[in-house]
N, C-alpha and C positions, 0 to 999 in steps of 0.2 A: 167510567170508561170501560166499554165492553171489549174494545180491541187492545191487545197488548203485544209488544215485541217478543220474539221476532215474527214479523209478518212478511212473507215472501211477496215482493212487488209483482204486479202484472208486467209481463214482458211482451216483446214483439218479435215475430219471426222475420228474417231477412227476405226481401224480394228485390227484383232488379228494377222495377219501375213503380212510380207513384200510382196507386190504383185510382181509377176514375169511376164515375157513376154516382148514383144517389146513395146517401146513407153513411158517408165518411166525414169524420172530423180530422183535419190536418193540424199538426203542431210541429214547430222546429224541434230537432233533436240536438240538445245542447251538449257541448263538449266539457263534461264535468263528471262528478260522482253522483250516482243515483242515491237518494236519501229519503226515507220515510221518517217524518217528524211526529212524535207523540208528545202531547202536553196533557198532564193531569194535575190541575191545580198549580202548585209551585214547581212541579217536577217536569223537566223537559228531557226527552230521550231521542237522540238521532241515531237511526239505524241504517247501515250500509246495505247495498244490494245483497251481499252475502250474509246479512243478519248480524253484523258486528257493530258495536257501539262507536259512534263518531263524535259525540259531543265534546270530548276532551281535546279533539283536534280543531274543532270549530266553536270555541267558546263565544265568539261574536254572534254567530247565528243562534246558538242556544239562548244567549242573553236576549236577543231581539224577539225570539218567539215567547220567552218568558214575560215580556212586557206587553203582549197583546191583550186587547180587551177580553176576547174569548179565552176562557181558562181550561177548556176541555175540547181537544180536537186531534185529528190525525190527518196530516197532509202528505202528499206524494210529490216529489220534485227533484231538482238537480242542484247540487252544490257547485258553485263556480267561483273563481277569483279573478275579478277584473284588474288589469294593470295597464295604465296608459291608454285607456279606451278600447282594450281588447281583452278577451279571456285568455288567461295563461294557465295551461295545464301543468307546466313546470312548477309554478307557484302553488298550485293546488296540491301537487304531490309533496311539496316541501312541508305541508302541514302535518303529514304523517310522521311526526317526530316524537321520540319518547320523552323529551324534556318539556314540561309544561311552560317553563320560562321562555324557551325558544318558540313554542307555538304562540305564546302571547305576543312576543315581539313581531312575529310574522303577521298576526292578526291586526296589530296596530299599524304596521307598515302598509299592508295590502288587505283590507277587510274583505271577507268573503261575501257572497250573495247567494240567496236561496231562491231559485226560480221554481215556483209551484205550478203544477198542472192538474192536480186532482185533489178532491176533498173526500176522505174515506170515512170520517166520523166527526160529529160536532155535538157538543153539549149532551152527550149520552146517546145520541142517535147514530146508528151505524148505517153507512150508505153503500156498502159493498154490493147489495142486491138491486140498487137503483141503476137505471140505464145512464150511460155517459151524458146524454143530452141533459138529463135532469141534474146529474152531479156537477156538470159545468155551470149550470145556472146557479146552483147552490154555492159553488166555489167563487164565482164572481161576486155574489152577495157577501160572502165571507171576507173577501179581499177589500171590498168597498168599506166595510165596517172596521177592519183591523189593520190594513196596511198603509193607511193614509200618511202616517209620519215615520214609517219604517223603511229607510232607504235601502237596507240590505235584503228586503223581502220584496219579490216581484212576481207578478202574474205572467206566466208564459202565454203568448198569444195563441189563438186558435182560429181556424176558418173552415168553412165548408166549401170554399171556392177553390177549384183545382188550379186555376191560373195563379192565384196568390201563393199556393203551395209550391208551384213550379218556380216562381220567382224566389222563394226562400231557398229552394234547392240550388239555384244558381249561385247563392252566396256560400255554399258549403266549402270548407277549406280553412276558414278562420275560426270564428266562434262556433259555427254550426257544424255538427257531426253528421247531419242528414235531415230527413223528414220522417215523421211518424204519422201513420194514418190509423185511426181508431174507428170502430163501428159505433155509430151514434146510439144504436139500440142495444148495445152490449152492456152487461153488468161488469163489475170489476173482477176479472179472473185472476185472483191471487196465485202467483207462481206458474201461470200458464201463458201460452203464446197464441191463444185462440181468437182474441178479439182485436189484435193490433198487428200491423206490419211496419217495418222500417226500411228505408231506402238510403244507402250510403253511396257517396260518389267515390268510385275507385280510380286512382290515378296510376300512371306508369312512369318509370324512370330507368334510364340506362346507367348501370353501375359497373365499376371495376371490381374484379375479384382480387382482394389484397391478401387473402389467407383462407384457411379452412380449419375446421375442427373435425377430429375423428369422432365417430359415433361412440357412445359410452360402451366400453368393454370390447371394442373391435379395433381393427386397423383399416376400416373403411371410412370414407368421407361421410360425415353426418350432416354438416352444414357448410355453406360457403359464406365467407365474411365479405361484406360489400363496402365499397368506398366511393367517395366523390371528391373531386379536386376543388380547392378553394381558389380565390383570386391570386394567391401567392404560389400556386402550383403544388401545394401540399395535399396529399391524399389522406382524407379523414375516414376513419371507420364509422359507418352510419347504420349498420344493421346486418341482418343475415337472411339467407333463404335456405330452406331444407326440404322443399317439396319435390323430392326425387324418388322414383320407384326403386325398390330394393335391387332390382335387376340392373339398374344403371350405375349403382354405386361403385362397383368394381372398376368399371371403365373410368369413372370420375376420379377415383383414387389414383389410377395410373397417370391420368392426364395432369393432375395437380401435384402429385409427388414429383413429377419431372420438372415442375416449375418452382419447386421449393427454393426460396432465396430470400434472405433478410434484406431490408427491414419489412417489406410488405406495405405497411402504412408509414407515411412520413409525417403525418400530422397526428391527430388523436388516434390511439390504437386500442385494441381490446386489452383489458387489464388496467386501464386508467380509471381514476375515480369517477363513478357514475352510480346513480340510483337504480340503474338497470343491472348492476353487477351481480354475478352469481358465483358459486364456488368454482365453476369451470371457466370463469372469465379469462384467466391468464393462460389457459391450456389451448393454444392455437399454433398453427404452422404458417409462417409467412410465405408468400409466393410472389414471383415477378408480376407486376401489374400489366398483364398483356391480354387477359380475357375479359370480355364485356358481356354482361347479361342484362336482359330487360326483365324487370320485375313489376308486379302490381302491388300497391300499398294503399292504406286508407289515411294514415296520418303521419306527418313528419313534424317533430317538435323537439326542442332542446338538442338539435344536431343529430337526431336519431329517428329512424323509423320506429314508431311506438310499438308496433307488433312485428312479428315475423312477416316477411313478404312472400308473395306467390311467384314462383318462377314462371316466366312466359316463354322465353326463347333465348338462344345464344345470339350475339350480335357480332359476328366476325367482320362485318363491314364497318363497324364503328371504331374510330380512333379512341383509345382509352383516355387521352388527354381532353377529349370533348365531353367527358362525363363529369359535369360540373354541378355545383350546388344550386345554380339558378334553376335547375329542373324542378326543385322541390320548394321553391319559394311560393308562398300562398298568401292570399288576401287576409289581412288582419283588421280587426276593428270595424268591420262593415255590417255586423249583425246586431250589435248591442242597441242600435237604433230601434229595433223591434220592441225593446222594453221601455222606450221613452213614454213617460206618462203625460 
């Protein structure tokens, strides 16, 4: 085996629209953990996007790869965890647990799946300098010979048809994170963003400001804490936004310090148990739930915006009580059909 970890995966730069024209291969962008899988004889190594080992957290996938007919290969793909017909990012994150016994129980309850989309080496031959069109053909042959009885290993679909890719993009929000477009004539650009682009669907939501945090080391607002009401009228903390210019923060501080009033959030609040918790989780100031902001986000899972949101505008016209969870409900389980054999 000539390829060894860590191997930086080929990445994609973000664009706003799916590219058109000749020479593109389109693939679904799955909502999981990027993973490069190495097998050399009896040894299987799973590498994260950041170059860290993953096999201890996904023994089910390492075991499945160790059982394949081919004993020397390198695959690129995505680790996901299907639950009740849909992919669960929460269950995926639970796998990152220090106790092997806990990981094993999780693997037994909800086995992971490895969705592959590239073949980088096979039986001593390295394919990094081969064009995508050829690598895809080799990958499909590899899958036909090896994946027949492996339920946890799947081939990600691909197409050169723009309309098919557009239809995939309409499903974004459940299992799919977006669409990736790769140049058919490009080689595997390890660690670069030169041969592929990705398109993600950005959504918006109107949220109530239930609190704020001071920027570290200052008495100026650093971030606003966002909330949404549930069906019982409880305001739950769902994330934050911090995209404000430095020149705006003094006025923001005056505005929200004047509104300081407990409890801020009446449902789940910052500081509660969460895998998103940090050392500063409990350091926040509650405010009266009067101010509404519109934010842009990419994913909402486990009752939270997965990443920080982008501030779009203030919504003085919006009644805070109308900022409800139904804004962030998304389609589940409608994309796994792409993997049906």
